[in-house]
N, C-alpha and C positions, 0 to 999 in steps of 0.2 A: 504493500500500500504506500509506503513512504521510503525515502532514501535511507539506507543504512550505512552509517560510517563507523569504521572499526575503532579500536583503541587509539587514542591520540598520541600524546607526546611522550618522549623520554625525558625524565627529569632527573638530574644528577647534580651532585655538589661539585663545585669547582669554579673555574672561570673560563668563559668562552673566549674572552680576549683580555689582554693584560690590563689596559687602562681605560677609564671611562672618557677621559678627555672632555670635550664640550659638545659631543654629539648625542647626548642622551636626552630623553624626555622624562620629566619628573611630575609626580603627583604627591600631594601633601595633605595629610589628615591632621588638622590642628587639634582635634579633640583627643587624639591619642599620641600625638607627637610622632606619627609614623610617616616617613617619606619613602615612596616607591619610585625608583627610577629605572629605566630600561633602555637598551640599545640593541638594534639588530646587528647580527654578525654579517659583514659583507662577504665572508667566505662561504664556501659550501652552498652556493645558490641561495644565500640568506635563509637557510632552513633553521637557524638557531637565533634565540633571543637571550640576552643576558639581563637578568633582573636582580637589582640590588635593593635590599630593604634596610633602612636606617631608622633608629629611634633616638630622637634628640641628638642627632648628629653622629651617632655611633652605629657602625654596620652590625646588624644582627643576623642577616641571612643573605645568601646569594644563591640564585637559582639559574641554572643553565637549561633553557627549554629548547627542545628540538622537535620540530614538527614531524609527525609520523609520515611515513611514505604514503603517497596518495593524496594528501591534502594539497590543495591549490592546483593539482594537475588538471582537474576538470572544473576549476572554479570559474565562474562568470566574471568576477572582479578580483583577480588574484593579487592585485597590488594594494589592496586596502588593509594590509596587515598592521594591526595595532593592538594595544591592550587598553582596558578600561578599569577604573578604580572606583568601586561602588559597593554598597552593602547588598549582597546577594541573598543572604540567609536571614536577614532582618534581626540581627543580634546587636545592632548599634555600632558595629565595626565594619569598616570598608574592606572589601575583598578584591581579588584580581580576576578578570576574565580576559582570555587571549583569543583574538579573532582567528578563525580557521577558514574563512572564505565563504563565498556564496555559490550555490549550485543550482542547476536546472534552469528551465525557462522562467521560473518565478523568483529566482535569486534567493533561495532559502539560505539563511546564514547559520553557521555553527560556531560554538565557542568552547573553550576549555577553561574550567573554573579552578581557582585556588582560594580557599576560605581561610580567614584569619583565625588562628587558635591562640587565644589570649594566654592560656596556661603554658603553652610552649613558646610563646612569643615568636611565632613563625606562621607562614602561609602553608597550607596543606592542600595537595592536589586532590580533587574530588571528581575530575572528569566532566561529565555532563555533555559530552559530544553527541549524545543521542537525542538531545532536545533541540528541535528546529525553532529558530527565531525566538530564543528565550528573552522574556522581558520581565524584569522584577516589578512587582506591584506591592509597594510598601504598605499601602492602606489595607490590603487583604492578606498581606504576608504570604505571598505565593509567587511562583513564576508562571506567567502565562506564555503559551506557545501557539503558533499558528502555522498551518501548512495547507496546501491544496492538493487533494487526491486527483481531481480532474477539473474540468472547466465549471462543473456545477456542484461539485462536492468539496466543501471546505471543512477543515478540522481544527477545532480550538481545544487546547488542553490546559489543565491546571496541575502544576507540580508543587507539592508542599515539602518543606524540609523536615524529614522524620528520621530519627535514628542516625543522624550524621550524613544523610544523603537526600537528594531530591527524588521524590516518589510521585508517580502519576496517580492522582486521586480522582479526577473528574475529566471527562472528555465530552465535547459537544460536537455533533455533526450537523452541518447545514447542507441539505440536499433535497432534491425531489423525493417524494415518498417512495417512488418506484426504484430508487437507487440505494435504499437503506437495508436491503435484504442481507447484504454482506455484513453490515454493522451488527445486526442482531443474530447473525449466524443462521439465517433461514435458508433451508435447502429448497431450491425450486425444482419441481417435477420437470422432466425433459420436455414435455409437451405443453407446459404452462406459459401463458402470457404473463410476463413479469409484472406489469402494472396491475392487471386484474388480480393476480394471485396475492400481491402485497396488500392491496386495499382490503381484500376479503380477510386476509390474515389479521389485520389490525381493526377491522370493522368500520372502515371509512367508505363513503360512497365512491363509485368509480371515477367521478370527475376530479377527485382529489389526488389521483395517482401522480400527476406531474406538478403539483403545487409544492412549494418549498416548505419543508418541515425541519424541526430541530429534534435531534435524538440525544438524550443525556445518558451517559454511561458512568457509573461510579465504580471505582476500583478499591480493593483491599490492599494493605501494605505489601502483601506478597505478590501483587500483580494480577490476581484473579478478579473477575467481575463480581462485584458485590450486589449490584442492582442495575437494571436497565429500564428507564422510564419509557412508557409508550410515547411514540413520536407526537410532537405537538406543533401546532402552527405558530406558537409564540415561544420565544426563548425563555428559559427560566430566569428567575431573579438573580441567582448565583452567577449565571453566565453573564448577564448584563453588568453586574457589579464588578466582577473580576476583570472584565475587559474594558470598562469605562475609562479608566485612567489612560490606558494605551491609546484608545481612540481620541481622547482629548489632546494627548501629547502629539499625536500624528496631525491633528487638525491645526495645531498652533505653529507648525513648521512652515 
């Protein structure tokens, strides 16, 4: 259904390059006295980034990040490589996410996450390369995600930070009713008209087959489906609330 990207980066201690010089980019969090600065390595096809973490002027961590094979090879915008410094798990401390490129005709972006561990005074790699277009929603304390399965089928997901990782908890599908058989795991008889079969399955009149519906799926922490709401012509309140901030930010650009 969606693009699958394998394990991302190699993270190892050391130095990608000897000195930082004046070519680095710096982020600073005054609240915790943390400065993060990074510089791309011009060698090896720029597949490595050096990240230095300082607290009140003293270096406390250095990360050499190497992009995994395959990243950027099929990227639509391969030269937008950068990192961002923001609170991703909503604990009040800023984290790091590294851009991994955009892919496909819709330009889906992927990122690699490092979360700040205050007890260890270091950033820890948590991956998240499997989440398409991740967008932190501080108000709802979740990551929202969007992707398009096809021209008429749009998928919106909510990930919550549970047990030290981001877990898919809700997913919303926006598509014609006749396209939702796969979402609900409905097996169509070989001789069945898809639209007629689906509207009968859910108890809707035939004319509703090609109207746009919303399907809400809830997941358990282990990844299994805990509940699947009957398709509705109106999106749920949770769906609207979770993605409202993203829509407002997009509209202000």
